[in-house]
VEXDREN-208094 format. One record per residue: residue number from 0; residue in one letter; y, x, z of N, C-alpha, C in turn. Coordinates in Angstrom, 2 decimals, decimal comma. Atoms other than C-alpha are relative to their C-alpha. Last residue first. Example, Ala and Ser with C-alpha at 12.3 -4.5 7.8 and 13.67 -1.06 7.14 Angstrom:
BEGIN
<site 1 "S" <-1,19 -0,82 -0,06> <-1,06 13,67 7,14> <1,09 -0,77 0,73>>
<site 0 "A" <-1,19 0,89 0,00> <-4,50 12,30 7,80> <1,20 0,90 0,00>>
end
This chain:
BEGIN
<site 158 "G" <-0,83 -0,62 -0,90> <4,75 -96,59 41,70> <1,16 0,61 -0,56>>
<site 157 "T" <-1,16 0,72 -0,11> <3,44 -99,05 39,30> <1,07 0,54 1,07>>
<site 156 "P" <-0,48 -0,04 -1,29> <0,79 -97,09 37,82> <1,13 -0,66 0,08>>
<site 155 "L" <-0,84 -1,30 -0,22> <-0,61 -98,26 34,43> <0,67 -0,14 1,27>>
<site 154 "G" <0,81 -0,89 -0,59> <-3,63 -100,68 33,84> <0,71 1,23 0,31>>
<site 153 "H" <0,34 -0,99 0,98> <-1,81 -102,68 31,27> <-0,79 1,02 0,62>>
<site 152 "E" <0,67 0,66 1,15> <-1,42 -105,96 33,24> <-0,69 1,17 -1,11>>
<site 151 "A" <1,19 0,30 -0,49> <-0,42 -103,63 36,15> <-0,90 -0,79 -1,02>>
<site 150 "S" <1,00 -1,15 -0,08> <2,27 -102,06 34,36> <-1,40 -0,35 0,19>>
<site 149 "I" <0,48 -0,51 1,66> <3,46 -105,44 32,97> <-0,66 1,21 0,19>>
<site 148 "K" <1,02 0,94 0,70> <3,59 -106,88 36,50> <-0,41 0,51 -1,23>>
<site 147 "A" <1,50 -0,27 -0,87> <5,11 -103,83 38,04> <-0,91 -0,90 -0,39>>
<site 146 "N" <0,58 -1,51 0,56> <7,92 -103,91 35,39> <-1,16 -0,01 0,68>>
<site 145 "I" <0,28 0,60 1,24> <8,88 -107,90 36,31> <-0,68 1,50 -0,50>>
<site 144 "A" <1,28 1,11 0,20> <8,71 -107,08 39,83> <-0,49 -0,22 -1,47>>
<site 143 "D" <0,98 -0,85 -0,57> <11,23 -103,83 39,33> <-1,37 -0,81 -0,17>>
<site 142 "A" <0,56 -1,00 1,12> <13,31 -105,98 37,25> <-1,09 0,79 0,25>>
<site 141 "R" <0,65 0,82 1,08> <13,76 -108,75 39,95> <-0,72 0,74 -1,39>>
<site 140 "H" <1,39 0,25 -0,35> <14,18 -105,91 42,55> <-0,69 -0,96 -0,83>>
<site 139 "L" <0,96 -1,10 0,20> <17,14 -104,45 40,28> <-1,52 -0,52 0,60>>
<site 138 "A" <0,42 0,20 1,36> <18,79 -108,07 40,02> <-0,96 1,47 -0,31>>
<site 137 "P" <1,01 0,85 0,02> <18,73 -108,10 43,87> <-0,58 -0,12 -1,48>>
<site 136 "R" <-0,41 1,23 0,79> <20,89 -105,20 44,12> <-1,28 -0,77 -0,26>>
<site 135 "A" <-0,10 1,27 -0,84> <19,73 -102,91 47,02> <0,43 -1,24 -0,71>>
<site 134 "G" <1,24 0,51 -0,42> <18,80 -99,98 44,96> <-0,27 -1,31 0,80>>
<site 133 "L" <0,66 0,44 1,06> <22,07 -99,72 43,34> <-1,32 -0,66 0,17>>
<site 132 "R" <-0,73 1,39 0,62> <23,92 -99,53 46,65> <-0,91 -0,42 -1,10>>
<site 131 "E" <0,35 1,06 -1,04> <21,37 -96,84 47,84> <0,65 -1,54 -0,40>>
<site 130 "S" <1,14 0,42 0,31> <22,09 -94,82 44,80> <-0,62 -1,18 0,88>>
<site 129 "Y" <-0,08 0,84 1,29> <25,76 -94,92 45,41> <-1,31 -0,29 -0,35>>
<site 128 "A" <-0,21 1,17 -0,24> <24,98 -93,88 48,85> <0,16 -0,87 -0,91>>
<site 127 "L" <1,27 0,50 -0,75> <22,86 -90,70 47,97> <0,69 -1,68 0,30>>
<site 126 "V" <0,92 0,23 0,94> <25,63 -89,80 45,60> <-1,01 -0,87 0,43>>
<site 125 "A" <-0,13 0,91 1,03> <28,23 -90,08 47,93> <-0,90 -0,62 -0,92>>
<site 124 "P" <0,11 1,39 -0,74> <26,29 -88,27 50,55> <0,55 -1,02 -0,94>>
<site 123 "S" <-0,90 -0,28 -0,93> <25,78 -85,47 48,00> <-0,25 -1,29 0,88>>
<site 122 "G" <-1,15 0,76 0,05> <22,57 -85,80 46,04> <0,88 0,24 1,20>>
<site 121 "E" <-0,69 0,34 -1,46> <20,30 -83,17 45,11> <1,29 -0,66 0,08>>
<site 120 "L" <-1,46 0,03 -0,12> <18,73 -83,59 41,71> <0,17 -0,02 1,33>>
<site 119 "M" <-0,45 -0,45 0,99> <15,26 -83,19 40,17> <1,56 0,15 0,20>>
<site 118 "K" <-0,27 -1,28 -0,43> <13,50 -84,18 43,53> <0,70 0,69 -1,14>>
<site 117 "F" <0,91 -1,15 0,35> <11,65 -86,70 41,96> <0,38 1,50 0,18>>
<site 116 "K" <1,27 0,41 -0,26> <13,32 -89,77 43,40> <-0,94 1,23 0,15>>
<site 115 "L" <0,03 -0,23 -1,28> <16,79 -88,14 43,05> <-1,48 -0,09 0,56>>
<site 114 "M" <-0,04 -1,52 -0,45> <16,12 -87,60 39,60> <0,14 0,15 1,38>>
<site 113 "F" <1,18 -0,65 0,25> <15,10 -91,31 39,04> <-0,15 1,55 0,40>>
<site 112 "R" <1,12 0,57 -0,89> <18,03 -92,63 40,98> <-1,44 0,55 -0,22>>
<site 111 "V" <-0,51 -0,56 -1,33> <20,60 -90,51 39,16> <-1,06 -0,23 0,92>>
<site 110 "T" <0,29 -1,54 0,11> <19,06 -91,41 35,71> <0,19 0,65 1,34>>
<site 109 "S" <1,35 -0,07 0,26> <19,02 -95,19 36,60> <-0,32 1,43 -0,01>>
<site 108 "G" <0,80 0,13 -1,01> <22,44 -94,97 37,77> <-1,43 0,23 0,24>>
<site 107 "F" <-0,36 -1,23 -0,73> <24,04 -93,51 34,83> <-1,00 0,08 1,17>>
<site 106 "I" <0,41 -1,16 0,81> <22,44 -96,13 32,51> <0,11 1,13 0,86>>
<site 105 "V" <1,36 0,36 0,37> <22,52 -99,22 34,74> <-0,49 1,49 -0,50>>
<site 104 "D" <0,62 -0,17 -1,22> <25,91 -98,17 36,38> <-1,44 0,12 -0,26>>
<site 103 "A" <-0,24 -1,53 -0,40> <27,55 -97,74 32,90> <-1,16 0,35 1,34>>
<site 102 "M" <1,43 -0,63 0,56> <25,81 -101,28 32,40> <0,26 1,63 0,09>>
<site 101 "S" <0,23 -0,25 1,62> <28,56 -102,28 34,67> <-1,27 0,46 -0,35>>
<site 100 "F" <1,34 -0,58 0,41> <29,01 -103,12 38,36> <0,12 -0,29 -1,46>>
<site 99 "T" <0,66 0,83 1,12> <32,75 -103,89 39,15> <-1,40 0,79 -0,44>>
<site 98 "S" <0,89 0,83 -0,77> <34,01 -102,46 42,64> <-0,53 -1,05 -1,04>>
<site 97 "G" <-0,62 0,46 -1,15> <35,24 -99,35 41,05> <-0,71 -1,10 0,67>>
<site 96 "L" <-1,35 0,98 0,02> <34,41 -99,01 37,69> <0,56 -0,74 1,10>>
<site 95 "L" <-0,77 -0,98 0,84> <31,72 -96,29 38,41> <1,13 -0,65 -0,39>>
<site 94 "F" <0,79 -0,06 1,55> <30,26 -98,66 41,14> <0,92 0,87 -0,71>>
<site 93 "D" <1,09 0,43 -0,22> <31,27 -98,88 45,00> <-0,84 0,38 -1,02>>
<site 92 "R" <0,17 1,38 0,94> <34,11 -96,67 44,87> <-1,42 -0,34 0,25>>
<site 91 "G" <-1,16 1,27 -0,40> <35,53 -94,04 47,12> <-0,10 -1,07 -0,85>>
<site 90 "T" <-0,57 0,01 -1,26> <33,08 -91,17 45,70> <1,26 -0,88 0,04>>
<site 89 "V" <0,65 1,01 -0,94> <30,95 -92,32 42,83> <0,79 0,05 1,28>>
<site 88 "A" <0,21 1,20 0,60> <32,32 -90,28 39,82> <-0,14 -1,13 0,98>>
<site 87 "A" <-1,36 0,45 0,23> <33,61 -87,36 41,86> <-0,09 -1,60 -0,69>>
<site 86 "D" <-0,52 0,48 -1,25> <30,06 -86,90 43,00> <1,39 -0,57 -0,25>>
<site 85 "L" <0,99 1,08 -0,44> <28,69 -86,74 39,55> <0,50 -0,48 1,05>>
<site 84 "A" <-0,28 1,39 0,82> <31,59 -84,55 38,39> <-0,70 -1,14 0,23>>
<site 83 "R" <-1,74 0,24 -0,40> <31,14 -81,81 41,32> <0,30 -1,43 -0,65>>
<site 82 "L" <0,30 0,48 -1,26> <27,14 -81,93 40,50> <1,40 -0,54 0,53>>
<site 81 "M" <0,79 1,39 0,29> <27,98 -81,31 36,79> <-0,14 -0,75 1,28>>
<site 80 "D" <-1,13 0,84 0,36> <30,40 -78,46 37,94> <-0,61 -1,39 -0,38>>
<site 79 "D" <-1,01 0,35 -1,05> <27,63 -76,96 39,85> <1,04 -0,77 -0,04>>
<site 78 "H" <0,79 0,95 -1,07> <25,22 -77,09 37,06> <0,76 -0,39 1,08>>
<site 77 "A" <0,83 -0,63 -0,97> <27,42 -75,32 34,54> <-0,45 -1,20 0,83>>
<site 76 "G" <-0,77 -0,97 -0,73> <28,19 -76,90 31,29> <-0,61 0,59 1,06>>
<site 75 "W" <0,23 0,24 -1,17> <26,44 -79,87 29,83> <0,72 1,13 0,93>>
<site 74 "G" <-0,70 1,31 -0,13> <27,33 -79,43 26,21> <0,06 -0,45 1,37>>
<site 73 "A" <1,07 1,26 -0,34> <26,27 -75,84 26,48> <0,73 -1,29 0,22>>
<site 72 "Q" <0,44 0,22 1,33> <28,69 -72,97 24,99> <-1,15 -1,07 0,15>>
<site 71 "S" <-1,14 0,53 0,99> <31,15 -72,80 27,91> <-0,92 -0,69 -1,32>>
<site 70 "P" <-0,47 1,03 -0,38> <28,08 -72,58 30,43> <0,89 -0,50 -1,32>>
<site 69 "K" <-1,25 -0,24 -0,50> <26,73 -69,44 28,81> <0,40 -1,45 -0,06>>
<site 68 "F" <-0,97 0,51 1,21> <23,01 -69,83 28,52> <1,31 0,36 0,72>>
<site 67 "Q" <-1,23 -1,02 -0,23> <19,94 -68,39 30,59> <0,89 -0,68 -1,16>>
<site 66 "W" <-0,43 -0,53 1,51> <17,28 -71,18 31,03> <1,33 0,89 0,35>>
<site 65 "G" <-0,74 -1,30 -0,19> <16,02 -71,29 34,69> <0,31 0,44 -1,50>>
<site 64 "S" <0,80 -0,85 0,74> <13,53 -74,20 33,89> <0,63 1,64 -0,10>>
<site 63 "A" <1,36 0,04 -0,42> <14,88 -76,31 36,79> <-0,78 1,05 -0,84>>
<site 62 "K" <0,28 -0,61 -1,14> <18,37 -75,51 36,00> <-1,44 0,36 0,61>>
<site 61 "A" <-0,11 -1,45 0,12> <18,02 -76,07 32,44> <0,14 0,63 1,20>>
<site 60 "I" <1,07 -0,38 0,59> <16,26 -79,61 33,09> <0,21 1,76 -0,06>>
<site 59 "S" <1,08 -0,21 -1,27> <18,92 -80,49 35,64> <-1,01 0,69 -0,80>>
<site 58 "G" <-0,71 -0,82 -1,01> <21,98 -79,85 32,89> <-1,29 0,35 1,21>>
<site 57 "P" <0,05 -1,51 0,50> <19,95 -81,35 30,06> <0,32 1,01 1,13>>
<site 56 "E" <1,48 -0,38 0,33> <19,44 -84,77 32,11> <-0,04 1,52 -0,56>>
<site 55 "I" <1,01 -0,24 -1,01> <22,63 -84,60 33,86> <-1,11 0,39 -0,38>>
<site 54 "V" <-0,49 -1,16 -0,93> <25,03 -83,72 30,74> <-1,09 0,11 1,27>>
<site 53 "S" <-0,49 -1,20 0,76> <24,11 -85,59 27,54> <0,34 1,17 1,05>>
<site 52 "P" <1,17 -0,70 1,01> <21,60 -88,45 28,90> <0,69 1,45 -0,70>>
<site 51 "A" <1,48 -0,33 -0,58> <23,60 -89,17 32,05> <-0,96 0,67 -0,94>>
<site 50 "F" <0,25 -1,13 -0,89> <27,11 -88,52 30,97> <-1,39 0,26 0,29>>
<site 49 "V" <0,53 -1,08 0,77> <26,91 -91,14 28,10> <-0,03 1,48 0,94>>
<site 48 "S" <1,35 0,33 0,55> <27,21 -93,92 30,41> <-0,58 0,91 -0,83>>
<site 47 "W" <1,12 -0,27 -0,93> <29,75 -92,17 32,47> <-1,31 -0,64 -0,50>>
<site 46 "R" <0,15 -1,20 -0,62> <32,20 -91,60 29,87> <-1,14 0,09 0,62>>
<site 45 "Y" <0,50 -0,75 1,08> <31,87 -94,80 27,96> <-0,37 1,37 0,60>>
<site 44 "Y" <1,18 0,81 0,26> <32,59 -97,04 31,09> <-0,53 0,97 -1,08>>
<site 43 "T" <0,78 -0,30 -1,00> <35,65 -94,82 31,86> <-1,64 -0,34 -0,10>>
<site 42 "A" <0,27 -1,25 0,12> <36,91 -95,32 28,59> <-0,85 0,51 0,94>>
<site 41 "R" <0,93 -0,22 1,10> <36,39 -98,84 28,58> <-0,34 1,52 -0,34>>
<site 40 "E" <1,15 -0,25 -0,48> <38,24 -99,36 31,89> <-1,15 0,55 -1,04>>
<site 39 "P" <-0,27 -1,11 -0,16> <41,72 -99,50 29,81> <-1,52 0,76 0,76>>
<site 38 "A" <-0,24 -0,20 -1,57> <40,35 -102,78 28,55> <0,06 1,62 0,27>>
<site 37 "D" <-1,38 -0,58 -0,04> <40,78 -103,26 24,66> <0,22 0,36 1,41>>
<site 36 "L" <-0,37 -1,29 1,09> <37,15 -103,60 23,81> <1,40 0,78 0,30>>
<site 35 "A" <-0,67 0,51 1,33> <36,76 -105,69 26,91> <-0,04 1,11 -0,95>>
<site 34 "P" <-1,52 0,32 -0,04> <34,75 -103,88 29,73> <0,29 -0,63 -1,46>>
<site 33 "A" <-0,87 -1,17 0,97> <30,85 -104,06 29,24> <1,64 -0,35 0,25>>
<site 32 "L" <0,38 -1,15 -0,12> <28,71 -105,83 31,96> <0,40 1,08 -0,87>>
<site 31 "R" <0,66 -0,07 -1,18> <30,48 -108,86 32,41> <-0,65 1,29 0,53>>
<site 30 "G" <-0,78 0,29 -1,15> <33,21 -108,79 29,78> <-0,61 -0,13 1,46>>
<site 29 "A" <-1,27 -0,63 -0,06> <30,69 -108,43 27,14> <0,77 -0,74 0,81>>
<site 28 "A" <-0,77 0,03 -1,53> <27,30 -109,52 28,54> <1,38 0,64 0,01>>
<site 27 "Y" <0,67 0,96 -1,04> <24,83 -110,19 25,51> <0,91 -0,17 1,16>>
<site 26 "R" <0,70 1,41 0,75> <26,08 -108,20 22,38> <-0,05 -1,36 1,01>>
<site 25 "D" <-0,96 0,34 0,89> <28,23 -105,52 24,14> <-0,34 -1,47 -0,73>>
<site 24 "A" <-1,08 0,55 -0,98> <25,91 -105,12 27,19> <1,10 -0,52 -1,07>>
<site 23 "L" <0,45 1,34 -0,70> <22,69 -105,17 24,93> <1,49 -0,46 0,82>>
<site 22 "Y" <0,06 1,21 0,99> <24,24 -102,47 22,50> <-0,25 -1,43 0,74>>
<site 21 "L" <-1,48 0,17 0,55> <25,51 -100,11 25,39> <-0,15 -1,28 -1,04>>
<site 20 "G" <-1,04 0,73 -0,83> <22,08 -100,42 27,05> <1,55 -0,40 -0,38>>
<site 19 "I" <0,63 1,15 -0,29> <20,06 -99,62 23,97> <0,93 -0,87 1,02>>
<site 18 "A" <-0,61 0,70 1,07> <22,52 -96,73 23,21> <-0,59 -1,42 -0,09>>
<site 17 "C" <-1,62 0,30 -0,11> <22,03 -95,28 26,50> <0,39 -0,87 -1,05>>
<site 16 "A" <-0,10 0,75 -1,02> <17,93 -95,70 26,29> <1,55 -0,45 0,17>>
<site 15 "E" <-0,71 -0,80 -1,01> <17,65 -94,12 22,93> <0,76 -0,98 1,12>>
<site 14 "T" <0,77 -0,87 -0,76> <16,58 -96,43 20,12> <0,95 0,74 0,93>>
<site 13 "V" <-0,75 -0,96 -0,60> <18,06 -99,50 18,45> <-0,78 1,01 0,72>>
<site 12 "V" <0,77 -0,84 -0,41> <16,85 -101,72 15,50> <0,69 1,05 0,82>>
<site 11 "A" <-0,30 -1,32 -0,55> <18,87 -104,45 14,65> <-0,94 0,55 0,57>>
<site 10 "D" <0,22 -1,26 1,13> <17,22 -107,14 12,09> <0,61 1,25 0,54>>
<site 9 "G" <-0,23 0,30 1,48> <16,76 -109,53 14,74> <-0,35 1,00 -0,83>>
<site 8 "D" <-0,81 1,29 -0,37> <17,01 -107,64 18,18> <0,34 -0,63 -1,35>>
<site 7 "T" <-0,29 0,86 1,09> <14,40 -104,94 18,11> <0,51 -1,37 0,14>>
<site 6 "L" <-0,38 1,54 -0,15> <14,77 -102,37 20,99> <0,01 -0,53 -1,35>>
<site 5 "I" <-0,13 0,43 1,41> <12,74 -99,01 21,07> <0,43 -1,50 0,22>>
<site 4 "P" <0,05 1,44 0,42> <12,30 -97,22 24,46> <0,53 -0,12 -1,52>>
<site 3 "L" <-0,40 1,07 -0,85> <10,23 -95,01 23,57> <1,25 0,12 0,86>>
<site 2 "K" <-0,31 0,25 -1,63> <9,73 -92,48 21,26> <0,07 -1,35 0,22>>
<site 1 "G" <1,03 0,46 -0,80> <7,92 -91,90 17,83> <0,18 0,01 1,53>>
<site 0 "M" <0,38 -1,21 -0,88> <10,40 -89,71 16,27> <-1,35 -0,54 0,95>>
end
């Protein structure tokens, strides 16, 4: 489809940001960024990882574009229900899996942070606090510095 991102890892080629994140966590950080295959948290991990590209993104685009549809017939449902689910996911816990940061937070959290930044999503106090926790992580600061350097090398905006 000519889209980015794409990951080539040996003979494996993975596209779609969510799939890339899940692949990397399983391949290189199992038990650290991905719950063990038999862990009960794995279900929550999958739910919120996939929620970002399949519910938050299209639901927000549908609202912003004024699409007319029956929520029961759209995979993302009603916008207000999506907002309530998003809020419930982060209320009363540091990360999606409680006190444990996971790849689900990278996937879900990056979507939430992007949409908050560009005013595509209104955040509840719990969602805003979650976004701030993610933004304070040293690993994110390191990744941002790497991305800014690469962007500057290619003459791309860094903001």
